[in-house]
C-alpha positions in Angstrom: 8.7 51.3 32.1 10.2 49.7 35.3 10.2 52.1 38.1 13.0 52.5 40.7 12.7 54.1 44.1 14.1 57.3 42.8 11.9 57.4 39.6 8.8 56.5 41.6 9.5 59.3 44.1 10.0 61.8 41.3 6.8 60.6 39.6 4.8 61.0 42.8 6.2 64.5 43.4 5.2 65.5 39.9 1.7 64.1 40.4 1.1 65.6 43.8 2.7 68.8 42.6 3.5 70.7 45.8 4.8 73.7 44.0 1.7 74.0 41.8 -0.5 73.6 44.9 1.1 76.6 46.7 -1.5 79.1 45.4 -4.4 76.8 46.3 -3.1 76.3 49.9 -2.3 80.0 50.3 -5.8 81.0 49.1 -7.6 78.3 51.1 -5.8 79.2 54.3 -6.3 82.9 54.0 -9.2 82.8 56.5 -7.2 80.6 59.0 -5.3 82.2 61.9 -1.6 82.4 61.2 -0.7 80.3 64.2 -2.9 77.4 63.1 -1.9 77.3 59.4 1.1 74.9 59.9 -1.1 72.5 61.9 -3.8 72.6 59.2 -1.3 72.0 56.4 0.3 69.0 58.3 -3.2 67.6 59.0 -4.2 67.8 55.4 -0.9 66.2 54.2 -1.4 63.4 56.7 -4.9 62.7 55.5 -3.7 62.6 51.9 -0.8 60.3 52.9 -3.2 57.9 54.7 -5.6 57.8 51.7 -2.8 57.1 49.2 -1.3 54.5 51.6 -4.7 52.8 51.8 -4.9 52.6 48.0 -1.4 51.0 47.9 -2.7 48.2 50.1 -6.2 47.7 48.9 -5.6 48.7 45.3 -5.2 45.1 44.1 -8.5 44.1 45.6 -10.2 47.1 44.2 -8.9 46.3 40.7 -10.2 42.7 41.0 -13.5 43.9 42.4 -14.0 46.3 39.4 -12.7 43.6 37.0 -9.9 45.9 35.8 -6.6 44.8 34.4 -3.2 46.3 35.0 -3.1 47.3 31.3 -6.4 49.3 31.5 -5.1 51.0 34.7 -1.9 51.9 33.0 -3.5 53.4 29.9 -6.1 55.3 32.0 -3.4 56.6 34.3 -1.4 57.8 31.3 -4.4 59.7 29.9 -5.2 61.3 33.3 -1.6 62.2 33.8 -1.4 63.7 30.3 -4.4 65.9 31.1 -3.0 67.0 34.4 0.3 67.9 32.6 -1.6 70.0 30.0 -3.2 71.9 32.8 0.2 72.5 34.3 1.6 73.8 31.0 -1.6 75.7 30.0 -3.2 76.8 33.2 -6.8 78.1 33.2 -7.2 81.9 33.4 -9.9 81.4 36.0 -9.2 80.4 39.6 -10.1 76.8 40.4 -12.3 77.8 43.3 -13.2 80.8 45.4 -11.4 81.3 48.7 -12.9 79.3 51.5 -14.4 80.8 54.7 -13.0 79.2 57.9 -10.7 76.2 58.2 -10.7 73.7 55.3 -11.0 70.0 56.2 -10.1 67.3 53.7 -11.6 69.1 50.7 -10.0 70.8 48.7 -6.5 70.5 50.2 -6.0 66.8 51.0 -8.5 65.8 48.3 -8.2 66.5 45.4 -5.2 68.9 45.6 -2.7 66.2 46.9 -4.5 62.9 46.7 -6.4 63.4 43.5 -7.5 60.8 41.0 -4.1 60.8 39.2 -2.2 60.3 42.5 -4.6 57.4 43.5 -4.2 55.8 40.0 -0.4 56.2 40.2 0.1 54.4 43.6 -2.2 51.6 42.4 -0.2 51.3 39.2 3.1 51.1 41.1 1.8 48.3 43.3 0.1 46.4 40.5 3.4 46.4 38.4 5.6 45.3 41.2 3.7 44.0 44.3 6.8 42.5 45.8 8.3 46.0 46.1 5.4 47.5 48.0 7.6 48.6 50.9 9.8 50.5 48.4 6.7 52.3 47.1 5.6 53.1 50.6 9.0 54.6 51.3 8.8 56.7 48.1 5.3 57.9 49.2 6.8 58.8 52.6 9.5 60.9 51.0 7.0 62.5 48.6 4.6 63.6 51.4 7.5 64.8 53.5 8.6 67.1 50.7 5.0 68.2 50.2 4.7 69.1 53.9 7.9 71.1 53.9 7.0 73.0 50.7 3.5 73.7 51.7 4.4 74.8 55.2 6.8 77.3 53.6 4.2 78.1 50.8 3.6 81.8 51.7 7.4 82.5 52.0 8.2 80.6 48.7 5.5 82.5 46.9 6.8 85.9 48.2 10.4 85.1 47.4 10.0 83.4 43.9 7.2 85.6 42.6 4.3 84.6 40.3 6.4 84.5 37.1 9.1 82.1 38.5 6.4 79.9 40.0 4.6 79.7 36.6 7.8 78.9 34.8 8.7 76.0 37.2 5.2 74.7 37.0 5.3 74.5 33.2 8.7 72.8 33.3 7.3 70.1 35.6 4.3 69.8 33.2 6.6 69.1 30.3 8.4 66.3 32.2 5.0 64.9 33.2 3.9 64.9 29.5 6.9 62.8 28.5 6.3 60.3 31.4 2.6 60.0 30.4 3.4 59.5 26.7 5.9 56.8 27.7 3.3 55.1 29.8 0.7 55.2 27.0 3.1 53.8 24.4 4.1 51.0 26.8 0.4 50.2 27.4 -0.3 50.2 23.6 2.7 47.9 23.0 1.4 45.4 25.7 -2.1 45.6 24.1 -0.8 44.8 20.7 1.3 41.9 22.1 -1.8 40.5 23.8 -3.8 40.7 20.6 -1.0 39.0 18.7 -0.7 36.1 21.2 -4.5 35.6 21.3 -4.7 35.5 17.5 
C-alpha cells in the first residue's frame, strides 16, 4: 500500500500508541516528583524521536549491511504489527513491569514503550518504500511525537477523566484498526513475493 502523509502519521500514532502507554507512564513516574514529571516525559519523547529519526536516515544502510530486502522488512513488520495489535485487543492480565523506583531514563519509556521494534521497523519501511519522500516521513514523525508528548503530559488527567473502562475500549478499537493494516501489509508482501517467484521462473 502506498502511504500518504496522513496515513503514515496515523500508522505511526497507532504503533507508538500514546493512549495505550498512559498506564505505563503513570506507573513509571509514580516515584518522580510532580514538578519534574513533565520534564521527564518530554525528555523521553525526545529520546524516542531522535532514535526513530536516526533509523529513518540510516535504515537503508542497515538493511544493506544485514543483506535484507524491502520485502522481508515489509513481511516482518506486518507480523510484528499484528502481534502488537493482538496485545492491544487482548491485553495480558499481568502488568508488563513493576513500578520503577526513582526517575526512569530511556528504558522503559523511550524504549520500548514509544520507540519499540515495531516503530523502528515502520519508519525503516516508510523510507525504504519511498526514499524520495523522506522529508514527508520526518514531518509525519514530528506530528506523531508531538501528539505523543501532549497525550502523555496529560496522561494522569486523561486516565482520571476517561476511566479504565473507556481507556480499554479505545485501546481495543485502535488494535482492530492496526490488525487490518498489518493484514494488508502482509497480503501485499505475499503478492510481491509470488510475483518475484513468477518472474524468476
